C-alpha atoms as one frame of an Amber mdcrd trajectory, in Angstrom:
protein
  19.475 -18.345   6.193  20.496 -14.706   7.064  19.228 -12.887   9.224  17.948
 -10.720   6.893  16.350 -13.051   4.560  14.712 -15.119   7.545  13.262 -11.554
   9.159  11.805 -11.066   5.643  10.570 -14.557   6.262   8.849 -14.387   9.274
   6.878 -10.578   8.470   5.746 -12.766   5.138   4.413 -15.921   7.302   3.080
 -13.872  10.044   1.166 -11.785   7.608   2.900  -8.518   9.383   3.461  -7.667
   5.443   0.811  -7.576   3.175   1.450  -7.393  -0.630  -0.783  -5.774  -3.052
   0.345  -4.798  -6.647  -2.700  -4.649  -8.196  -5.175  -3.442  -5.473  -2.786
  -0.986  -3.466  -3.044   0.575  -0.565  -3.245   4.270   0.258  -0.887   5.769
   2.445  -1.726   8.387   5.409   0.692  10.839   2.882  -1.811   9.473   0.184
   0.737   7.778  -2.068  -0.181   5.005  -3.344   1.633   1.626  -1.704   1.719
  -2.107  -3.034   2.870  -3.550   0.282   0.899  -2.828   3.734   3.747  -3.323
   6.648   2.516  -3.917  10.525   5.469  -5.694  12.311   3.278  -5.489  15.586
   1.431  -8.534  14.350   4.704 -10.577  15.027   4.505  -9.870  18.674   1.579
 -12.217  18.625   3.917 -14.999  17.434   6.581 -16.435  19.835   8.980 -17.857
  18.103   9.628 -14.712  15.482   8.995 -11.878  18.105  11.714 -13.909  20.237
  14.195 -13.907  17.116  13.436 -10.691  15.875  14.145  -9.814  19.568  17.701
 -11.171  19.348  18.570 -10.373  15.994  17.899  -6.615  17.556  20.117  -7.062
  20.624  22.821  -8.996  18.539  22.802  -5.929  16.218  22.824  -3.433  19.040
  25.781  -5.049  20.661  27.865  -4.973  17.712  27.006  -1.467  16.644  26.327
   0.655  19.582  28.531  -1.463  22.149  28.120   1.278  24.539  24.462   1.849
  25.103  23.176   2.949  28.477  19.447   2.924  27.253  16.876   1.655  24.523
  13.990   4.295  23.626  11.431   3.067  21.357   9.073   5.214  19.087   5.576
   5.135  19.836   3.674   3.285  19.465   4.950   0.748  16.928   8.273   0.264
  18.306   7.576   0.053  22.185   6.555  -3.290  22.748   9.379  -4.343  20.758
  11.630  -1.769  22.599  11.120  -2.886  25.445  11.740  -6.319  25.086  15.001
  -5.857  23.546  15.995  -3.770  26.775  15.108  -6.283  28.868  17.043  -8.963
  26.905  20.675  -6.217  26.765  19.586  -5.902  30.412  19.539  -1.448  30.390
  17.069   0.927  30.866  13.828   1.424  28.547  11.794   4.901  28.010  10.327
   5.853  24.769   9.038   8.345  22.673   5.419  10.165  21.896   4.957  11.839
  18.423   4.304  15.317  20.777   3.777  15.654  24.670   0.736  14.259  26.501
  -1.998  17.419  26.485  -2.380  16.214  30.320  -0.955  15.280  33.256   2.752
  16.181  33.074   2.505  16.552  29.675   5.060  14.151  28.987   6.740  13.275
  25.044   9.464  10.846  27.191   8.159   8.440  29.432  10.646   6.877  31.365
  13.709   7.838  33.172  16.240   9.553  31.620  19.812  11.595  32.164  21.829
  13.453  30.277  24.338  12.623  28.819  23.153   8.790  28.161  23.572   7.275
  25.591  20.616   6.139  23.461  20.011   4.043  21.049  16.445   4.681  19.410
  14.494   1.219  17.787  11.597   1.321  15.329  10.253  -1.002  13.510   9.910
   0.281  10.379  11.697   2.900   8.200   9.778   4.555   5.544  11.303   8.308
   5.011  12.480   8.379   8.398  10.329  11.042   9.468   8.272   9.877  12.192
  11.469   7.829  13.405  13.859  11.836  13.679  11.276  13.473  15.818  11.417
  11.318  18.495  15.872  11.341  17.688  14.834  15.861  18.617  12.901  15.228
  21.391  15.375  13.221  22.947  18.401  15.013  21.554  16.259  18.371  23.407
  16.738  16.873  27.094  20.356  16.521  26.597  20.444  12.584  25.635  23.176
  11.527  23.475  21.541   9.328  20.613  24.219   7.269  19.186  22.355   5.518
  16.645  18.704   4.278  15.238  17.769   0.230  14.424  14.623  -0.795  13.344
  13.479  -4.323  12.276  12.811  -3.596   8.468  13.801  -0.411   6.086  11.564
   0.173   2.905  15.124   1.432   1.745  13.982   5.215  -0.389  16.730   7.247
  -0.890  14.861   9.875   0.631  15.183   7.996   4.095  19.226   7.322   3.282
  19.258  11.295   3.078  17.260  12.170   6.085  19.702   9.857   8.430  22.718
  11.786   6.836  21.693  14.902   7.426  20.419  14.476  11.125  23.698  12.612
  11.908  21.903   9.323  12.890  23.377   6.028  11.958  20.801   3.601  10.859
  20.759   0.115  11.207  17.990  -2.018   9.846  17.750  -6.125  10.294  16.022
  -6.338   7.006  15.006  -4.726   3.403  12.708  -4.505   0.696  15.405  -5.981
  -1.277  14.845  -8.653   0.919  11.541  -9.065   1.058  10.492  -9.365  -2.541
  12.632 -11.669  -3.186  11.540 -13.787  -0.258   7.831 -13.735  -1.643   9.216
 -14.398  -5.115  10.550 -18.001  -3.788   7.626 -18.950  -1.944   4.909 -17.537
  -4.394   3.596 -14.474  -2.161   3.310 -12.856  -5.846   3.255 -13.814  -9.062
   6.413 -13.396 -11.773   4.819 -10.690 -13.690   4.083  -8.421 -10.083   7.810
  -8.125  -9.367   8.839  -5.231 -12.146   6.077  -3.330 -10.760   7.337  -3.815
  -6.723  10.726  -2.709  -7.728   9.499   0.302  -9.547   7.464   1.517  -6.926
  10.619   1.182  -4.063  12.499   3.680  -6.737   9.942   6.065  -7.093   6.581
   6.246  -4.141   5.738   9.835  -4.751   5.384   8.631  -8.593   3.823   5.012
  -8.636   0.031   4.147  -9.242  -0.245   7.357 -10.537
């Protein structure tokens, strides 16, 4: 089994992913969605957590071997990012959505130095907006972001465009297509629902209206 398929299986078996095409979820953006994904749930599964950690570390070594530091995106990228950084034996930091409103007012927590080559770790890529804000915060501090790695992506075209415009190479362990294929094989969804699930990925902003 490939890494992408194994990750999809872990997400389904740990119930980090819930598929509900007939009773959709509503995202904060207002989009209707047949999927809800919370990869933090995998942290409670020792076997799944370990596999994901090692897969992320392997992908970083392969694609970004010059990495000096791993930076997690708060909050979902913090725990897994710390695990991966420890496994790679490199420093770790994390990036808040915005600076704290008290104390030191930090947006970046952890010791960072100008010129460091940093890989940003995210759990899930949708449009890429919040993830790329973390990149902006790091770059503003003189940090060289050499790439971003994530557990899964929905594979939206808008995300590809956003990462391309920001000049941030993106590597993900798995994606929505693998997830749906595995869900079909394991009878998580009915055959009749597959077309609707695939249609959502093509036009998420219009789906369900």
